[in-house]
BAROMI-465806 format. One line per 4 residues: number of its first residue (from 1); for each residue x, y, z of C-alpha. Coordinates in Angstrom, 2 decimals. Layout:
residues N
NUM	X Y Z | ... $
//
This chain:
residues 499
1	39.82 6.11 -7.56 | 37.88 8.40 -5.27 | 34.25 7.92 -4.59 | 33.10 11.05 -6.32 $
5	34.99 10.35 -9.38 | 33.36 7.04 -9.90 | 30.05 8.06 -11.24 | 31.45 10.70 -13.31 $
9	34.36 8.70 -14.82 | 33.86 8.15 -18.61 | 32.41 4.66 -19.14 | 33.64 2.40 -22.03 $
13	31.15 1.86 -24.93 | 30.42 -1.76 -23.90 | 29.16 -0.39 -20.48 | 26.69 2.17 -21.80 $
17	25.40 0.75 -24.95 | 22.45 2.90 -25.86 | 20.59 0.27 -27.85 | 17.52 -1.52 -26.22 $
21	18.75 -4.97 -27.00 | 22.42 -4.11 -25.86 | 24.28 -5.31 -22.70 | 25.24 -2.84 -19.91 $
25	27.56 -3.37 -16.97 | 26.72 -0.80 -14.21 | 27.03 -0.24 -10.51 | 23.73 1.90 -10.51 $
29	21.83 -0.44 -8.05 | 24.81 -0.50 -5.58 | 25.31 3.29 -5.84 | 21.51 3.80 -4.98 $
33	21.88 1.27 -2.02 | 25.01 3.06 -0.53 | 23.41 6.55 -0.43 | 22.93 8.08 3.01 $
37	19.47 9.43 3.88 | 18.96 12.83 2.36 | 16.59 15.53 1.17 | 16.21 13.82 -2.12 $
41	14.75 10.72 -0.29 | 12.37 12.91 1.77 | 11.15 14.27 -1.56 | 10.43 10.70 -2.83 $
45	8.62 9.77 0.48 | 6.44 12.75 0.14 | 5.67 12.53 -3.38 | 4.88 8.83 -3.25 $
49	3.64 8.28 0.11 | 1.01 10.85 0.40 | -1.36 9.21 -1.82 | -1.84 6.51 0.88 $
53	-3.20 9.25 3.09 | -5.85 9.88 0.37 | -6.60 6.04 0.30 | -7.16 6.29 4.07 $
57	-9.27 9.41 3.69 | -11.51 7.64 1.16 | -12.07 4.25 2.91 | -12.65 5.94 6.30 $
61	-14.93 8.45 5.08 | -17.23 6.19 3.33 | -17.31 3.86 6.37 | -18.23 6.80 8.69 $
65	-20.77 8.47 6.40 | -22.57 5.08 5.71 | -25.20 5.79 8.35 | -25.79 9.43 7.24 $
69	-25.96 8.27 3.53 | -28.75 5.88 4.34 | -30.88 8.56 6.31 | -33.76 10.34 4.56 $
73	-32.86 13.54 3.12 | -29.25 12.65 2.41 | -30.09 13.15 -1.43 | -29.07 9.53 -2.12 $
77	-31.40 6.49 -2.01 | -28.96 3.96 -0.51 | -29.04 1.69 2.54 | -26.20 1.54 5.19 $
81	-25.47 -2.12 4.18 | -25.17 -1.17 0.54 | -22.60 1.48 1.50 | -20.55 -0.86 3.86 $
85	-21.20 -4.01 1.74 | -21.98 -3.41 -2.02 | -20.16 -0.27 -2.39 | -17.13 -1.34 -0.31 $
89	-16.95 -4.51 -2.32 | -16.94 -2.71 -5.51 | -14.24 -0.24 -4.37 | -11.97 -3.20 -3.46 $
93	-12.90 -5.00 -6.81 | -11.94 -1.99 -8.74 | -8.64 -1.78 -6.67 | -7.82 -5.29 -7.64 $
97	-8.68 -4.72 -11.36 | -6.73 -1.59 -11.38 | -3.77 -3.23 -9.62 | -3.57 -5.87 -12.47 $
101	-4.33 -3.42 -15.34 | -1.88 -0.71 -14.19 | 0.69 -3.29 -12.92 | 1.39 -4.62 -16.38 $
105	1.66 -1.13 -17.71 | 3.96 -0.12 -14.95 | 6.35 -3.01 -15.62 | 6.10 -1.99 -19.43 $
109	6.26 1.83 -19.45 | 7.76 2.85 -16.26 | 7.03 3.76 -12.75 | 6.84 7.49 -13.15 $
113	4.13 7.51 -16.15 | 1.93 5.24 -14.23 | 1.93 6.71 -10.86 | 0.76 10.03 -12.54 $
117	-1.94 8.49 -14.57 | -3.30 6.42 -11.72 | -3.62 9.48 -9.44 | -5.46 11.31 -12.17 $
121	-7.89 8.36 -12.57 | -8.56 8.53 -8.75 | -9.13 12.34 -8.83 | -11.63 11.99 -11.62 $
125	-13.60 9.24 -10.10 | -13.60 10.94 -6.57 | -14.93 14.30 -8.08 | -17.80 12.27 -9.72 $
129	-18.60 10.31 -6.63 | -19.29 13.70 -4.95 | -21.96 14.21 -7.75 | -23.79 11.03 -7.07 $
133	-27.62 11.27 -7.55 | -28.44 7.47 -7.49 | -27.04 4.35 -5.92 | -26.00 2.94 -9.34 $
137	-23.80 6.23 -10.04 | -22.19 5.90 -6.39 | -21.41 2.26 -7.03 | -19.90 2.92 -10.53 $
141	-17.58 5.65 -9.21 | -16.57 3.76 -5.94 | -15.23 1.09 -8.29 | -13.48 3.52 -10.65 $
145	-11.80 5.46 -7.54 | -10.60 1.84 -6.39 | -9.37 1.31 -10.02 | -7.15 4.37 -9.63 $
149	-5.93 3.44 -6.18 | -5.12 -0.33 -7.10 | -2.85 1.15 -9.80 | -1.15 3.27 -7.24 $
153	-0.22 0.24 -5.20 | 1.73 -1.42 -7.89 | 3.24 1.76 -9.36 | 4.30 3.39 -6.09 $
157	5.57 0.32 -4.00 | 7.88 -0.77 -6.90 | 9.17 2.98 -7.29 | 9.80 3.13 -3.48 $
161	11.86 -0.21 -3.08 | 13.91 0.67 -6.39 | 14.88 4.27 -5.16 | 15.29 3.89 -1.18 $
165	18.71 2.53 -0.03 | 18.42 -1.18 1.23 | 19.59 -0.15 4.71 | 16.15 1.92 5.17 $
169	13.97 0.04 2.75 | 11.91 -1.95 5.28 | 11.07 0.93 7.60 | 10.50 3.33 4.79 $
173	8.14 1.10 3.05 | 6.20 0.24 6.20 | 5.76 3.83 7.31 | 4.71 4.91 3.80 $
177	2.19 2.15 3.55 | 1.07 2.91 7.11 | 0.54 6.60 6.33 | -2.89 5.30 4.95 $
181	-3.98 5.70 8.64 | -3.00 9.38 8.93 | -5.60 9.65 6.16 | -8.07 7.60 8.15 $
185	-7.53 10.00 11.10 | -8.27 12.87 9.10 | -11.31 11.14 7.44 | -12.63 10.27 10.86 $
189	-12.42 13.78 12.19 | -13.56 15.29 9.00 | -16.69 13.24 8.99 | -17.59 14.54 12.35 $
193	-17.55 18.06 10.96 | -19.19 17.19 7.71 | -21.97 15.19 9.15 | -22.92 17.95 11.66 $
197	-26.14 19.23 10.29 | -25.81 22.57 12.14 | -22.84 23.24 9.88 | -23.85 21.55 6.54 $
201	-27.06 20.24 5.36 | -27.76 16.29 5.11 | -27.39 16.23 1.39 | -24.23 18.44 1.11 $
205	-21.80 17.56 3.84 | -20.85 14.09 2.42 | -20.41 15.55 -0.96 | -17.94 18.16 0.14 $
209	-15.91 15.41 2.04 | -15.23 13.77 -1.45 | -14.57 17.04 -2.99 | -11.89 17.81 -0.36 $
213	-10.20 14.53 -1.49 | -9.96 15.87 -4.94 | -8.19 19.06 -3.63 | -5.74 17.08 -1.79 $
217	-4.91 14.81 -4.60 | -4.34 17.92 -6.85 | -1.82 19.12 -4.54 | -0.10 15.74 -4.40 $
221	-0.04 15.68 -8.21 | 2.10 18.86 -8.24 | 4.50 17.51 -5.68 | 4.83 14.10 -7.59 $
225	6.02 15.92 -10.74 | 9.42 16.08 -9.27 | 9.73 12.28 -8.45 | 12.06 10.62 -10.95 $
229	11.81 7.49 -12.89 | 13.33 4.39 -11.26 | 17.05 4.02 -12.50 | 16.60 0.40 -12.11 $
233	13.69 0.33 -14.58 | 15.60 2.54 -16.99 | 18.57 0.23 -17.12 | 16.70 -2.91 -17.98 $
237	14.54 -0.99 -20.64 | 17.31 0.21 -22.67 | 17.80 3.74 -21.03 | 21.08 3.06 -19.21 $
241	22.44 6.55 -20.04 | 19.56 8.24 -18.36 | 19.79 5.87 -15.39 | 23.60 6.77 -15.14 $
245	22.93 10.56 -15.57 | 20.10 10.71 -12.86 | 22.23 8.68 -10.23 | 25.19 10.83 -10.84 $
249	23.24 14.16 -10.27 | 21.67 12.64 -7.05 | 25.13 11.65 -5.87 | 26.51 15.20 -6.51 $
253	23.47 16.69 -4.62 | 23.98 14.53 -1.66 | 27.83 14.97 -1.46 | 26.96 18.77 -1.33 $
257	24.33 18.39 1.29 | 26.58 16.06 3.59 | 29.82 17.95 2.82 | 31.75 14.69 2.17 $
261	32.33 12.25 -0.55 | 30.48 8.88 -0.95 | 32.20 5.68 -0.72 | 32.65 3.65 -3.84 $
265	29.82 1.14 -4.72 | 30.45 -2.47 -3.76 | 29.35 -4.29 -6.82 | 28.49 -4.07 -10.59 $
269	25.62 -5.91 -12.43 | 25.54 -6.73 -16.14 | 22.14 -6.31 -17.61 | 20.77 -7.48 -21.07 $
273	18.58 -4.51 -21.92 | 15.16 -5.23 -23.46 | 11.97 -3.08 -24.08 | 9.63 -5.45 -22.37 $
277	8.98 -8.68 -20.56 | 6.18 -11.12 -21.59 | 3.42 -11.79 -19.19 | 4.03 -15.58 -19.60 $
281	7.62 -15.20 -18.52 | 6.58 -13.16 -15.43 | 3.99 -15.87 -14.48 | 6.45 -18.60 -14.95 $
285	9.17 -16.85 -13.04 | 6.96 -16.04 -9.94 | 5.19 -19.59 -9.78 | 7.69 -21.89 -11.01 $
289	10.96 -20.44 -9.95 | 9.70 -18.98 -6.73 | 6.79 -21.17 -5.62 | 7.60 -20.75 -1.78 $
293	7.66 -17.02 -2.07 | 4.31 -17.14 -3.98 | 2.62 -19.03 -1.28 | 4.20 -16.53 1.26 $
297	2.82 -13.53 -0.75 | -0.90 -14.97 -1.07 | -0.82 -15.86 2.71 | 0.20 -12.32 3.80 $
301	-2.33 -10.70 1.60 | -5.47 -12.84 2.35 | -4.99 -12.60 6.08 | -4.63 -8.93 6.25 $
305	-7.11 -8.11 3.41 | -9.92 -10.06 5.29 | -9.32 -8.26 8.48 | -8.89 -4.96 7.28 $
309	-11.38 -4.68 4.58 | -13.98 -6.31 6.70 | -13.44 -4.20 9.88 | -12.49 -0.76 8.45 $
313	-15.62 -0.71 6.22 | -17.83 -1.89 9.12 | -16.46 -0.45 12.34 | -18.78 2.49 12.31 $
317	-21.92 0.13 11.82 | -20.75 -1.92 14.92 | -20.60 1.12 17.05 | -24.08 2.37 15.99 $
321	-25.68 -1.12 16.10 | -24.32 -2.39 19.28 | -23.50 0.46 21.39 | -25.99 3.16 20.11 $
325	-23.27 5.61 19.06 | -24.79 8.42 17.07 | -23.64 8.37 13.36 | -22.15 11.60 13.55 $
329	-19.82 10.76 16.37 | -18.33 7.49 15.03 | -15.46 9.24 13.60 | -13.97 10.13 17.08 $
333	-13.67 6.35 17.86 | -12.24 5.56 14.20 | -9.53 8.13 14.81 | -8.38 6.33 17.81 $
337	-7.89 3.13 16.01 | -6.42 4.76 13.07 | -3.90 6.31 15.41 | -2.91 2.88 16.73 $
341	-2.71 1.66 13.03 | -0.09 4.33 12.16 | 2.10 3.98 15.36 | 2.41 0.36 14.62 $
345	4.55 0.83 11.36 | 6.22 4.00 12.89 | 7.51 2.43 15.99 | 8.09 -1.18 14.81 $
349	9.41 -0.29 11.23 | 12.98 -0.10 12.10 | 12.77 -3.63 13.68 | 11.98 -5.07 10.15 $
353	15.54 -3.68 9.15 | 17.45 -4.79 12.29 | 15.59 -7.71 13.98 | 14.75 -9.05 10.61 $
357	11.82 -9.72 8.33 | 10.99 -13.23 9.31 | 10.85 -12.53 13.00 | 8.85 -9.35 12.67 $
361	6.45 -10.49 9.99 | 5.45 -13.68 11.66 | 5.20 -12.00 15.12 | 3.15 -8.97 14.10 $
365	0.59 -11.16 12.24 | 0.39 -13.90 15.19 | 0.33 -11.37 17.98 | -2.46 -9.42 16.27 $
369	-4.52 -12.57 15.52 | -4.25 -13.65 19.18 | -5.23 -10.45 20.45 | -8.29 -10.14 18.24 $
373	-9.39 -13.71 19.50 | -9.22 -11.99 22.86 | -11.37 -9.07 21.74 | -13.93 -11.50 20.20 $
377	-14.17 -13.38 23.43 | -14.60 -10.05 25.52 | -17.20 -8.93 22.94 | -19.12 -12.11 23.25 $
381	-19.27 -11.91 26.90 | -20.61 -8.35 26.81 | -17.68 -7.13 28.80 | -16.81 -4.22 26.24 $
385	-18.32 -0.63 25.78 | -17.76 1.43 22.77 | -14.69 2.97 24.36 | -13.15 -0.29 25.59 $
389	-13.93 -2.22 22.26 | -12.07 0.74 20.42 | -9.26 0.53 22.99 | -8.78 -3.19 22.08 $
393	-9.03 -2.54 18.43 | -6.33 0.06 18.86 | -3.89 -2.52 20.31 | -4.66 -5.20 17.99 $
397	-4.11 -2.87 14.91 | -0.97 -1.57 16.30 | 0.65 -4.84 15.52 | -1.78 -5.75 12.49 $
401	-0.77 -2.45 10.52 | 2.87 -3.14 10.73 | 2.29 -6.84 9.48 | -0.23 -5.57 6.73 $
405	2.23 -3.02 5.53 | 5.06 -5.87 5.51 | 3.02 -7.70 3.04 | 3.30 -4.99 0.40 $
409	7.08 -4.83 1.35 | 7.52 -8.59 1.13 | 5.94 -9.15 -2.41 | 7.82 -5.87 -3.86 $
413	11.37 -7.18 -2.89 | 11.30 -11.05 -3.22 | 10.78 -11.22 -6.98 | 12.92 -10.22 -9.81 $
417	12.86 -6.42 -10.72 | 11.08 -7.28 -14.13 | 8.25 -8.78 -12.45 | 7.93 -6.43 -9.37 $
421	4.89 -4.20 -10.14 | 3.02 -7.08 -11.67 | 3.83 -9.37 -8.64 | 2.50 -6.62 -6.30 $
425	-0.54 -6.33 -8.42 | -1.19 -9.93 -8.63 | -0.94 -10.77 -4.86 | -2.73 -7.63 -3.93 $
429	-5.62 -8.47 -6.37 | -5.92 -12.16 -5.44 | -5.37 -11.77 -1.74 | -7.87 -8.69 -1.59 $
433	-10.30 -10.28 -3.74 | -10.25 -13.28 -1.35 | -10.51 -11.27 1.85 | -11.47 -7.70 0.65 $
437	-14.41 -8.49 -1.64 | -15.90 -11.28 0.35 | -15.02 -9.58 3.78 | -17.30 -6.53 3.40 $
441	-20.07 -8.54 1.88 | -20.16 -11.14 4.79 | -19.29 -8.61 7.44 | -22.02 -6.27 6.47 $
445	-24.73 -9.07 6.76 | -23.14 -10.17 10.10 | -23.21 -6.71 11.75 | -26.68 -5.80 10.34 $
449	-28.22 -8.86 11.88 | -27.75 -7.18 15.27 | -26.79 -10.69 16.78 | -23.53 -10.65 18.79 $
453	-22.62 -13.96 17.87 | -22.47 -13.10 14.25 | -20.10 -10.36 14.75 | -17.76 -12.50 17.04 $
457	-17.70 -14.99 14.19 | -16.36 -12.34 11.76 | -13.79 -11.28 14.37 | -12.71 -14.98 14.76 $
461	-12.47 -15.60 11.00 | -10.08 -12.42 10.70 | -8.08 -13.49 13.66 | -7.61 -17.11 12.41 $
465	-6.48 -15.94 8.96 | -4.01 -13.47 10.47 | -2.46 -16.32 12.80 | -2.28 -18.76 9.83 $
469	-0.48 -16.16 7.68 | 1.89 -15.46 10.44 | 2.78 -19.26 10.77 | 3.39 -19.41 7.10 $
473	5.77 -16.39 7.45 | 7.66 -17.98 10.23 | 8.59 -20.81 7.79 | 8.79 -19.04 4.33 $
477	9.68 -15.52 4.99 | 12.94 -14.41 3.29 | 15.71 -12.70 5.02 | 15.84 -9.64 2.79 $
481	16.79 -7.15 5.47 | 19.52 -4.67 4.45 | 20.09 -6.76 1.07 | 19.94 -5.20 -2.17 $
485	16.97 -6.24 -4.40 | 19.38 -7.75 -7.04 | 20.79 -10.13 -4.10 | 17.24 -11.08 -2.98 $
489	16.22 -12.04 -6.49 | 18.42 -11.74 -9.54 | 16.89 -9.73 -12.34 | 15.83 -11.95 -15.28 $
493	17.85 -9.80 -17.49 | 21.05 -10.23 -15.61 | 23.98 -11.78 -17.57 | 25.81 -14.15 -15.26 $
497	29.57 -14.29 -15.36 | 30.80 -17.40 -16.88 | 32.79 -19.91 -14.63 $
//
């Protein structure tokens, strides 16, 4: 049988039962995994990955405008510590809540519906943030903005892993998550312009920054309409015919693009289709059947969440407090460390598919932790300037960014398909709540004190957690490189062959 005839050949009724509770034998997962890279995959990357740019724009902008918002005449009665502490913690709390809320809906109603809804929530909340007239309004809509972004993490990471071929899954997931830092660069440079009072009044520039995020989000919403539902999700939820039709059309499109026929898929899988999976079964599967993987996921998320949410929200405050950098110039420095963050996944991403997950995850965490300890030591000695501190952070985050992105990759690929979005949501929420809510609150107080030793302590805590997570990964990380998702963790709905 030729490769091109495989997807188009008529399938017996027992392989394509349309009923939700039926059983279907299919090669759809293997057919997706053996696809070569194509224009179709680029469409998915652009449609799903660009929201991370918005997230980076959001977080960085708020960090950089903190000093301006606290100045008299900004139109908002709020302190710098409230922006980098309370508002930042609320944003992260919203992201945690949104991840859990939308994660469950993503597993139940599909990837496509939810990554459209979550983006709409983000857009509405960001627009209303721009209209802030009092601190409570700003806090409320920072929370709701995070709520939408948290839902994005669950919906999009599950869709990425289920649509991207296993050969490229690691690097693509890392680069897409790392694209957050392209937004951070844009947010940093944008803040320099928006905070320039010779261009915009104090009470207008920061509002226009949030408004621009809405415009970019609308563009992404238009692009995202063309991203399909996950065929893997369709198979399990009684929509096998739609999954087969979608994959068949993609195969034909790629064969025309490449000018050659695709090889036959290597394996089939039998699925007992169902409409939904209960939350109790999801929890039991993750914690009873995969306890070592659960420990791994928590460790990776806690380590990276404290480091990133503490430092990215407070970096501008460090520059102004310890190095007298004008509030309107902090964006230049942040753009540099943001570039280091993006370059890490870009250059190291391929190694997660070739050298392997265990070596790369553990080494990126440990190396970044050790380098951060070194940065803390130099900062404590008074050996750093604003420029050299930024350079140190750029190197630290080159490795840390690849490690942090691999946390999302890890929890999205090491658990069964039916639990994927909820697993991402859970580990993101718990890990981020531990480091991302407490981090900004603690860090804001430490940097606000103006005492070098307090900031050094924050650096050391972040470094220690990164090293600890790296050691856990060295022992527990799963060798998932170039393997299909179904091989890494069998779907709960899979019907095992007897004998």
